[in-house]
N, C-alpha and C positions, 0 to 999 in steps of 0.2 A: 103630210105633217112629218117633220123631221124629229122634233123632240116634245116630249110630255113631261110636265112637272107635276108630281103627285104629292100632296100633303095629306097624310092620314092624321087625324086629330081626335082626341077625346078630352072634352072639358078643358080646353086650352086656357092659358092666362091670356086674357084680352091683350094686355100690353106687349106680351111676347109675340103672339100672332100678328099683331099689328106691325111690329118690327119686321118679322119675316116677309110679310107681304110688301113692306116699303122697299126692302132690299130687292125683291123680285121686280118691283115696279122700275127699279134703277138699272136693270140689267142692260148690257150693251147689246146683247142679241135682240134683233127686232122682233116685236110681238108677233108678227105674221109667221114666225118660224118656230113658235112653240105654243103649246096649250097649257092650261092651268087647270088642275082638278083638285078640289078640296074634298076629301072623303071624310064625312062627319061620322064618327063611331059612336052614336048614342049620346051626344053631348047635350047637356041641359044648363043654359039655354042652347038651342041649336047653333052651330058654327056659322050658319048662314046669317044670323042676326048680329054676329060680332065682326063679320068680314064681307065687305062689299067687293065684288069682282067687276063692277061696272067699268072699271079702267082697262079691263082686258077683253079684246073682242072675242077670245076663245076661252073664257074662264067659265067654269062649271061647278056648282055644288052638288055633291053627291051624298047619299045616306046609306050607311051600312048598319043593319039592325041586328047583326050577330056581333056581340061584343068581343073585340079582340083586334090586335094589330095585324095578325095573319089575314082574317077576314077582310079587314080594311085594305090591305095591300093587294089581296086577290081582286077585289072590286076595281081598284085602281089600274091594275093590269088589264082586266077585261074590258074597261071602258076607254082606255087611253088608245091613242092612235098613232103615236110616235114610234120611230124605229129605235130611239133611244129614250128610256125612261129614267128620270132623275127623281128619286125619292128625297124629299125635304121634310124635316120634322118641324113642328110648330114652334120650335125654339132655336131654329138655325138662322143665322144671318149670313146670306151669301155675299162674297165679294161681287163687284159689279160685273166683272168679266167671267164669272163662274159658268154660266150656261154657254157662252161663246167658247170657252176653253174646253168644256165638256164635249161640245160638238167637234171641235178640232181633234181632240183625242180620239173621238169615236172614228173619225176618218183616218187619222195617222196610225192607229194601232188596231187594225182589224182583227188581230189574233187575240184581243182582250174582250171577253165577254162581260165584264164587270170591272168597275174601277171606282175609286173613292177619292177622298179629300185630305188635306192637311187640316187639322181641326184645333183651334185655340179655343180657350174658355173665357167667358166673362162671368165672374161670380157675384152673386147677390151679396154675400158677405165673404170675408176671408175664410178659406178652409182651415180647419184646426191642423195643426202640425201633425198629428197622429195619422191623418188619412192622406196626407200629401203623397207618400209613396205609392198610393193606389189610386190616383186620379185619373189614370188611363181607363179604369172600370167605368168612369163616366163618359166614355166616348170623346176623350181629350187626347189628341196625338199630333203635336206639330211635326210636320215633315220638312226636311231641307234638301232632300233629293227624291228622285222617282224609284219605285220599286215595282217589280212584277213577277209573278210565279204561275206555274201550272201544276202545282202540287197541292193536294188537299190537305193542308196543314196550316195551323195559325202562324202567321209570320207578319212582317211589316208591309207585305204585299196584300194582306188581307183587308178589304175595305170595311169601314163601319157603315152603319145604316144611315147616319147623318150625311146627306149629299150623295148617297149611293146612286151611281150611274150603271144601267143594266140594259144591254141589247134586247131587242124584242124577242128573238129567238130563244134567249136564255130565260127571259121572264115567263114566256108561254110554257117552256118546259117545266120550269119551277112550279107554276101554277098547276099543271097537269099531274105532277108527282105529289104535291102537297095535298091535293083534293083526294088522293087516294091513299093516304098515309097518316093515320091517327097520331103517330108519334111526332112526326114533323110538323103537323098542325098545331101541336102543343108548345112550340119553341118560343113563341113570343107572348107578351103579357097581355092581360085582359083588364082594361081600365087600370084601377089602382090595386088590383089583386095580383099579388106575386110580382116578381121582377125577373122572370125568365126573359132570355133574349135568344139571339141566334138565327132568326130568320133572315138576317142580312148575311150572315156567313153561309147559311144554307143556300142562298141565291148566288153568292159569289162562287161557291163550290159547284154549284150546278153548271156554271159555265165550262168547268173542267171536264164535265161529262160530254160536252160538245166539242172537245178538243181545242178548246179556248182557254186563256188564262185570266188572271185578275191582277189588279194593281192599284197603287196609290200614287198620286201625283202632287207634287209640291205647288204647281201653279193653280190647283183646284183648292181654293182655301175658303173656309167659312168660320164663323164665330158660333160656339155653342153657349147658350144662355143657360146657367146653372143656378136654380133657386136655392135658398138656404135650406129647404127640407132635405136636399139630396146631400148636404155636407155634414153628415153625421156618421159616427162609427156603425150605428144600427142599420142604416141605410147601405153603407158599403158591405156590411156583413150579409144583408139580404141579396145584394147584387152578386156576391161571391157564391151563395148558395145556388143562385139562378145560373151562374156560369158553370158550376159544376154539373148541373143538370143538363145544360146545353151541350157541353163538350161530349158528354157520354152519348146523347141522343145522336149527335152529329156524326160521331165515330161509327156508330152502328148503321145508320141510315145511308152512309157514304161508303161503307166497307164493300169490297169485292164480293165477299162471301156474306150472305144475309145474316148469319149468326156469328160473324168474326168477332165482334165485340164481346159476345157472351162467352166464346171460346177463349179469348185473350185473357179475360178476367181471371180465369182459373189457371193461367200459366205465369202469374206474377211471381217473382223470385224474392228470395230473402233480401237481395240488395235493394229492391224497390222499396221494401218496408224500412230498411236501414236508412236509405236516403231521406224518405219521408220524415222519420222521427229525428234524424239528425237536424234537418231544416227547422223542425218543430221546436227543438230545444234551443235553436239559436234565434228563434223569433220573438218579436215583442209580443206583449200581452194581446194586442189587437191582431198582430200577424198570427198568432195561434188560433184565436176565434175564427179568423178568416179561413185557415187551413181546415178547421173542423167544418165550418159551413160548406166549403167546397166538396169536402168528402161526403157530407150529408147529401148534398145535391147529386153527386155521382151515384150514391147508393139509391136515392129515389129513382133516378133515371134507369140504373141497372135493373131494379125490381120491375119498372114498367116494361123494359125491353124483354125480360124474361117472360112476363105475363102475357105480352102481346105475341111473342113467339109461340107460346103455348096455344094460345087461342087460334092463331093462323094455322098451326099444325093440326089442329081439331076441326079445321075447315069452317070455323065461325067468323062472322064479321066483327070488326073492331070499331067500338064507338069512337068517333072522331070528336074531340072536345079541345076547347081552350084549357090548357093544364097548368095548374098552379104547382110550383115546386113543393114536393112532398105529398101531393094527392096521388091517386092511382088511376090508371086506364081503366075504363069499364069492360067487363067482359061480355055483358049481355048483348044480344042483336038489338040494334036500334037503327032508325033511319038517320042519315047524315043531312043536316041542314046546311046547304051550301051557301057560300058568300054571295 
Protein backbone atom coordinates (compact mmCIF):
# COMPACT_ATOMS: atom_id res chain seq x y z
CA UNK A 1 0.00 0.00 0.00
CA UNK A 2 1.55 3.28 -1.14
CA UNK A 3 -0.78 5.87 0.39
CA UNK A 4 -3.27 6.12 3.26
CA UNK A 5 -5.91 8.82 3.61
CA UNK A 6 -6.94 9.39 7.24
CA UNK A 7 -9.98 11.50 8.15
CA UNK A 8 -10.29 12.26 11.87
CA UNK A 9 -13.77 13.49 12.75
CA UNK A 10 -15.88 14.47 15.74
CA UNK A 11 -19.56 15.27 15.20
CA UNK A 12 -19.04 16.35 11.57
CA UNK A 13 -21.50 18.40 9.58
CA UNK A 14 -23.10 15.76 7.33
CA UNK A 15 -23.10 18.08 4.31
CA UNK A 16 -19.41 18.95 4.78
CA UNK A 17 -18.33 15.32 5.27
CA UNK A 18 -20.34 14.30 2.22
CA UNK A 19 -18.52 16.85 0.07
CA UNK A 20 -15.17 15.72 1.49
CA UNK A 21 -15.90 12.13 0.50
CA UNK A 22 -17.28 13.13 -2.90
CA UNK A 23 -13.96 14.85 -3.64
CA UNK A 24 -12.08 11.71 -2.61
CA UNK A 25 -14.26 9.57 -4.88
CA UNK A 26 -13.23 11.77 -7.81
CA UNK A 27 -9.48 11.42 -7.25
CA UNK A 28 -7.47 10.55 -10.34
CA UNK A 29 -5.22 8.21 -8.34
CA UNK A 30 -6.63 4.68 -8.78
CA UNK A 31 -8.44 3.30 -5.73
CA UNK A 32 -6.08 0.32 -5.74
CA UNK A 33 -3.20 2.61 -4.77
CA UNK A 34 -4.66 4.08 -1.58
CA UNK A 35 -6.73 3.17 1.44
CA UNK A 36 -9.26 5.33 3.28
CA UNK A 37 -9.68 5.38 7.06
CA UNK A 38 -12.32 7.43 8.85
CA UNK A 39 -11.43 7.74 12.53
CA UNK A 40 -14.60 8.57 14.45
CA UNK A 41 -13.75 10.35 17.68
CA UNK A 42 -16.88 9.84 19.81
CA UNK A 43 -19.31 11.29 17.27
CA UNK A 44 -23.04 11.17 18.04
CA UNK A 45 -24.47 9.85 15.81
CA UNK A 46 -21.50 7.69 14.75
CA UNK A 47 -19.77 8.82 11.58
CA UNK A 48 -20.36 5.38 10.07
CA UNK A 49 -24.09 6.20 9.93
CA UNK A 50 -23.36 9.38 7.97
CA UNK A 51 -20.77 8.15 5.51
CA UNK A 52 -20.82 4.97 3.49
CA UNK A 53 -17.46 3.67 2.27
CA UNK A 54 -18.92 0.94 0.07
CA UNK A 55 -17.50 2.70 -2.97
CA UNK A 56 -13.91 2.16 -1.78
CA UNK A 57 -12.51 -1.40 -1.82
CA UNK A 58 -10.13 -0.51 1.03
CA UNK A 59 -12.27 1.88 3.07
CA UNK A 60 -12.61 1.40 6.83
CA UNK A 61 -14.41 3.02 9.75
CA UNK A 62 -12.46 3.17 13.03
CA UNK A 63 -13.58 4.37 16.45
CA UNK A 64 -11.35 6.22 18.95
CA UNK A 65 -12.87 6.32 22.44
CA UNK A 66 -10.43 8.86 23.91
CA UNK A 67 -11.70 12.32 23.02
CA UNK A 68 -9.18 14.47 21.17
CA UNK A 69 -7.60 15.02 17.78
CA UNK A 70 -4.24 13.68 18.96
CA UNK A 71 -5.58 10.24 20.01
CA UNK A 72 -7.56 10.08 16.77
CA UNK A 73 -4.47 10.83 14.69
CA UNK A 74 -2.45 8.28 16.64
CA UNK A 75 -5.03 5.59 15.90
CA UNK A 76 -4.95 6.56 12.23
CA UNK A 77 -1.16 6.27 12.18
CA UNK A 78 -1.24 2.91 13.94
CA UNK A 79 -3.93 1.35 11.73
CA UNK A 80 -2.84 2.76 8.37
CA UNK A 81 -0.53 0.83 6.07
CA UNK A 82 0.66 3.42 3.57
CA UNK A 83 4.20 4.69 3.29
CA UNK A 84 2.65 8.14 2.87
CA UNK A 85 -0.19 9.25 5.16
CA UNK A 86 -2.46 12.09 4.05
CA UNK A 87 -4.52 13.66 6.83
CA UNK A 88 -7.74 15.14 5.45
CA UNK A 89 -10.12 17.11 7.67
CA UNK A 90 -13.87 16.52 7.49
CA UNK A 91 -14.30 19.97 5.93
CA UNK A 92 -11.63 19.69 3.23
CA UNK A 93 -12.40 19.46 -0.50
CA UNK A 94 -9.35 18.09 -2.31
CA UNK A 95 -8.65 18.89 -5.94
CA UNK A 96 -9.06 15.82 -8.16
CA UNK A 97 -5.31 15.41 -8.63
CA UNK A 98 -4.41 15.92 -4.95
CA UNK A 99 -3.50 12.34 -4.08
CA UNK A 100 -1.69 11.78 -7.38
CA UNK A 101 0.34 14.96 -6.84
CA UNK A 102 1.05 13.99 -3.23
CA UNK A 103 2.44 10.64 -4.33
CA UNK A 104 4.56 12.31 -7.02
CA UNK A 105 6.00 14.78 -4.50
CA UNK A 106 6.71 11.85 -2.16
CA UNK A 107 8.93 10.32 -4.85
CA UNK A 108 10.39 13.56 -6.25
CA UNK A 109 11.43 15.03 -2.88
CA UNK A 110 12.77 12.18 -0.72
CA UNK A 111 14.40 14.73 1.58
CA UNK A 112 11.00 16.04 2.74
CA UNK A 113 9.37 14.20 5.63
CA UNK A 114 6.17 16.27 5.70
CA UNK A 115 4.50 18.58 3.21
CA UNK A 116 1.21 20.35 2.74
CA UNK A 117 -1.11 22.29 0.53
CA UNK A 118 -2.19 25.59 -0.86
CA UNK A 119 -5.48 26.24 0.95
CA UNK A 120 -8.35 28.44 -0.18
CA UNK A 121 -11.59 28.98 1.70
CA UNK A 122 -15.28 28.69 1.03
CA UNK A 123 -17.13 30.78 3.63
CA UNK A 124 -20.66 29.99 4.72
CA UNK A 125 -21.14 33.75 5.21
CA UNK A 126 -18.93 36.70 4.32
CA UNK A 127 -16.27 37.27 7.01
CA UNK A 128 -16.60 40.56 8.93
CA UNK A 129 -14.05 43.16 7.88
CA UNK A 130 -12.51 43.17 11.37
CA UNK A 131 -11.31 39.56 11.15
CA UNK A 132 -10.12 39.55 7.53
CA UNK A 133 -6.49 40.34 8.48
CA UNK A 134 -6.48 37.21 10.65
CA UNK A 135 -8.02 34.64 8.31
CA UNK A 136 -4.78 32.65 8.13
CA UNK A 137 -5.61 31.56 11.68
CA UNK A 138 -8.43 29.53 10.10
CA UNK A 139 -5.93 27.44 8.11
CA UNK A 140 -6.33 29.51 4.96
CA UNK A 141 -3.13 30.02 2.99
CA UNK A 142 -3.13 30.23 -0.82
CA UNK A 143 0.29 29.48 -2.29
CA UNK A 144 1.58 30.56 -5.69
CA UNK A 145 4.98 28.87 -5.38
CA UNK A 146 6.65 26.01 -3.55
CA UNK A 147 8.50 26.33 -0.25
CA UNK A 148 10.60 23.96 1.81
CA UNK A 149 12.81 24.22 4.86
CA UNK A 150 14.65 22.10 7.41
CA UNK A 151 14.49 24.63 10.25
CA UNK A 152 12.14 24.18 13.20
CA UNK A 153 10.56 27.57 12.87
CA UNK A 154 7.15 28.72 11.64
CA UNK A 155 7.41 29.80 8.00
CA UNK A 156 5.62 29.50 4.67
CA UNK A 157 7.19 26.04 4.41
CA UNK A 158 5.37 24.83 7.54
CA UNK A 159 2.35 22.78 6.42
CA UNK A 160 -1.09 23.10 8.00
CA UNK A 161 -2.97 20.00 9.18
CA UNK A 162 -5.51 20.26 6.35
CA UNK A 163 -4.20 17.91 3.68
CA UNK A 164 -0.97 17.23 5.60
CA UNK A 165 1.19 14.55 3.96
CA UNK A 166 3.65 12.74 6.19
CA UNK A 167 6.07 9.88 5.55
CA UNK A 168 5.65 6.69 7.53
CA UNK A 169 8.95 6.97 9.39
CA UNK A 170 8.11 10.51 10.51
CA UNK A 171 4.60 9.52 11.60
CA UNK A 172 5.93 6.57 13.59
CA UNK A 173 8.54 8.70 15.36
CA UNK A 174 5.92 11.36 16.13
CA UNK A 175 3.58 8.72 17.59
CA UNK A 176 6.38 7.28 19.72
CA UNK A 177 7.36 10.68 21.11
CA UNK A 178 3.83 11.93 21.74
CA UNK A 179 2.86 8.80 23.64
CA UNK A 180 5.59 9.54 26.16
CA UNK A 181 5.15 13.31 26.47
CA UNK A 182 2.20 14.80 28.33
CA UNK A 183 2.78 18.31 27.02
CA UNK A 184 2.88 17.28 23.37
CA UNK A 185 -0.25 15.20 23.84
CA UNK A 186 -2.01 18.44 24.86
CA UNK A 187 -1.36 20.31 21.62
CA UNK A 188 -4.62 19.61 19.80
CA UNK A 189 -8.26 20.21 20.64
CA UNK A 190 -10.69 17.82 22.30
CA UNK A 191 -14.12 17.99 20.75
CA UNK A 192 -15.51 21.49 21.15
CA UNK A 193 -13.40 22.19 24.25
CA UNK A 194 -10.59 24.65 23.65
CA UNK A 195 -9.00 25.60 20.35
CA UNK A 196 -5.48 24.38 20.88
CA UNK A 197 -3.69 23.28 17.75
CA UNK A 198 -0.13 22.48 16.82
CA UNK A 199 -0.12 18.72 16.38
CA UNK A 200 0.34 19.30 12.66
CA UNK A 201 3.36 21.53 13.28
CA UNK A 202 4.70 18.98 15.76
CA UNK A 203 4.54 16.29 13.07
CA UNK A 204 6.20 18.56 10.51
CA UNK A 205 9.00 19.51 12.90
CA UNK A 206 9.51 15.85 13.80
CA UNK A 207 10.69 15.33 10.22
CA UNK A 208 13.63 17.63 10.97
CA UNK A 209 14.61 15.26 13.79
CA UNK A 210 15.09 12.62 11.07
CA UNK A 211 17.27 14.99 9.02
CA UNK A 212 14.42 15.64 6.62
CA UNK A 213 12.60 18.84 5.76
CA UNK A 214 9.05 20.08 5.38
CA UNK A 215 7.33 21.99 2.61
CA UNK A 216 4.22 23.43 1.00
CA UNK A 217 3.37 22.98 -2.68
CA UNK A 218 1.16 25.07 -4.94
CA UNK A 219 0.09 22.02 -6.97
CA UNK A 220 -1.39 20.48 -3.83
CA UNK A 221 -4.61 22.43 -3.54
CA UNK A 222 -7.72 22.08 -1.43
CA UNK A 223 -10.76 24.07 -0.37
CA UNK A 224 -11.43 24.58 3.33
CA UNK A 225 -15.12 24.92 4.23
CA UNK A 226 -15.55 27.58 6.93
CA UNK A 227 -18.86 27.62 8.85
CA UNK A 228 -20.32 30.88 10.09
CA UNK A 229 -19.60 29.98 13.74
CA UNK A 230 -15.87 30.41 13.09
CA UNK A 231 -16.24 33.84 11.54
CA UNK A 232 -16.53 35.83 14.76
CA UNK A 233 -14.09 37.95 16.71
CA UNK A 234 -14.63 35.75 19.77
CA UNK A 235 -13.65 32.61 17.85
CA UNK A 236 -10.53 34.23 16.40
CA UNK A 237 -9.60 35.38 19.92
CA UNK A 238 -9.89 31.83 21.25
CA UNK A 239 -7.78 30.60 18.34
CA UNK A 240 -5.10 33.14 19.17
CA UNK A 241 -4.96 32.00 22.78
CA UNK A 242 -4.57 28.42 21.59
CA UNK A 243 -1.79 29.52 19.23
CA UNK A 244 0.04 31.17 22.10
CA UNK A 245 -0.14 27.97 24.10
CA UNK A 246 0.97 25.91 21.11
CA UNK A 247 4.02 27.97 20.18
CA UNK A 248 5.38 27.85 23.73
CA UNK A 249 4.93 24.08 24.06
CA UNK A 250 6.52 23.47 20.65
CA UNK A 251 9.51 25.67 21.48
CA UNK A 252 10.04 23.69 24.66
CA UNK A 253 9.49 20.21 23.25
CA UNK A 254 11.70 20.76 20.19
CA UNK A 255 14.50 22.62 21.99
CA UNK A 256 17.93 20.99 22.06
CA UNK A 257 18.18 21.60 25.80
CA UNK A 258 15.18 20.12 27.66
CA UNK A 259 14.67 23.33 29.64
CA UNK A 260 15.83 25.77 26.97
CA UNK A 261 12.51 27.57 26.74
CA UNK A 262 12.28 27.93 30.52
CA UNK A 263 15.76 29.45 30.56
CA UNK A 264 15.08 31.69 27.57
CA UNK A 265 12.00 33.16 29.23
CA UNK A 266 14.21 34.72 31.90
CA UNK A 267 16.51 36.30 29.31
CA UNK A 268 13.96 38.53 27.64
CA UNK A 269 15.25 42.01 27.24
CA UNK A 270 13.87 45.48 27.58
CA UNK A 271 13.65 45.67 23.79
CA UNK A 272 11.34 42.65 23.58
CA UNK A 273 8.94 44.38 25.93
CA UNK A 274 9.25 47.69 24.10
CA UNK A 275 8.53 46.05 20.73
CA UNK A 276 5.48 44.29 22.17
CA UNK A 277 3.96 47.46 23.60
CA UNK A 278 4.80 49.41 20.45
CA UNK A 279 2.81 46.90 18.41
CA UNK A 280 0.04 46.92 20.98
CA UNK A 281 -0.41 50.69 20.83
CA UNK A 282 -0.54 50.64 17.01
CA UNK A 283 -3.08 47.80 16.86
CA UNK A 284 -6.84 47.92 16.39
CA UNK A 285 -9.11 47.06 19.34
CA UNK A 286 -9.39 43.48 18.06
CA UNK A 287 -5.65 43.34 17.43
CA UNK A 288 -5.01 44.32 21.04
CA UNK A 289 -7.37 41.63 22.32
CA UNK A 290 -5.61 39.06 20.16
CA UNK A 291 -2.22 40.09 21.51
CA UNK A 292 -3.53 39.72 25.06
CA UNK A 293 -5.04 36.34 24.21
CA UNK A 294 -1.79 35.08 22.72
CA UNK A 295 0.13 36.25 25.76
CA UNK A 296 -2.35 34.45 28.02
CA UNK A 297 -1.77 31.27 26.03
CA UNK A 298 2.00 31.75 26.32
CA UNK A 299 1.66 32.17 30.08
CA UNK A 300 -0.53 29.08 30.52
CA UNK A 301 1.93 26.99 28.52
CA UNK A 302 4.96 28.36 30.36
CA UNK A 303 3.37 27.48 33.69
CA UNK A 304 2.66 23.96 32.40
CA UNK A 305 6.27 23.60 31.21
CA UNK A 306 7.67 24.70 34.57
CA UNK A 307 5.31 22.38 36.45
CA UNK A 308 6.14 19.37 34.29
CA UNK A 309 9.88 20.12 34.55
CA UNK A 310 9.58 20.13 38.35
CA UNK A 311 7.60 16.88 38.34
CA UNK A 312 10.13 15.19 36.08
CA UNK A 313 13.03 16.46 38.19
CA UNK A 314 11.37 14.83 41.19
CA UNK A 315 11.17 11.54 39.30
CA UNK A 316 7.37 11.44 39.20
CA UNK A 317 5.24 10.43 36.21
CA UNK A 318 3.29 13.14 34.42
CA UNK A 319 -0.40 12.76 33.69
CA UNK A 320 -0.99 12.69 29.95
CA UNK A 321 -4.21 14.50 29.12
CA UNK A 322 -5.99 16.38 26.42
CA UNK A 323 -5.23 19.93 27.54
CA UNK A 324 -7.52 22.91 27.21
CA UNK A 325 -5.86 26.32 27.04
CA UNK A 326 -5.59 27.71 30.51
CA UNK A 327 -5.87 24.38 32.32
CA UNK A 328 -2.97 22.78 34.12
CA UNK A 329 -1.01 19.58 33.70
CA UNK A 330 -1.73 17.27 36.63
CA UNK A 331 1.11 16.38 38.98
CA UNK A 332 -0.22 13.21 40.56
CA UNK A 333 0.85 9.78 39.30
CA UNK A 334 -1.79 8.25 37.03
CA UNK A 335 -1.96 5.56 34.41
CA UNK A 336 -1.96 6.74 30.80
CA UNK A 337 -4.84 5.58 28.66
CA UNK A 338 -3.36 5.26 25.20
CA UNK A 339 -5.10 5.80 21.88
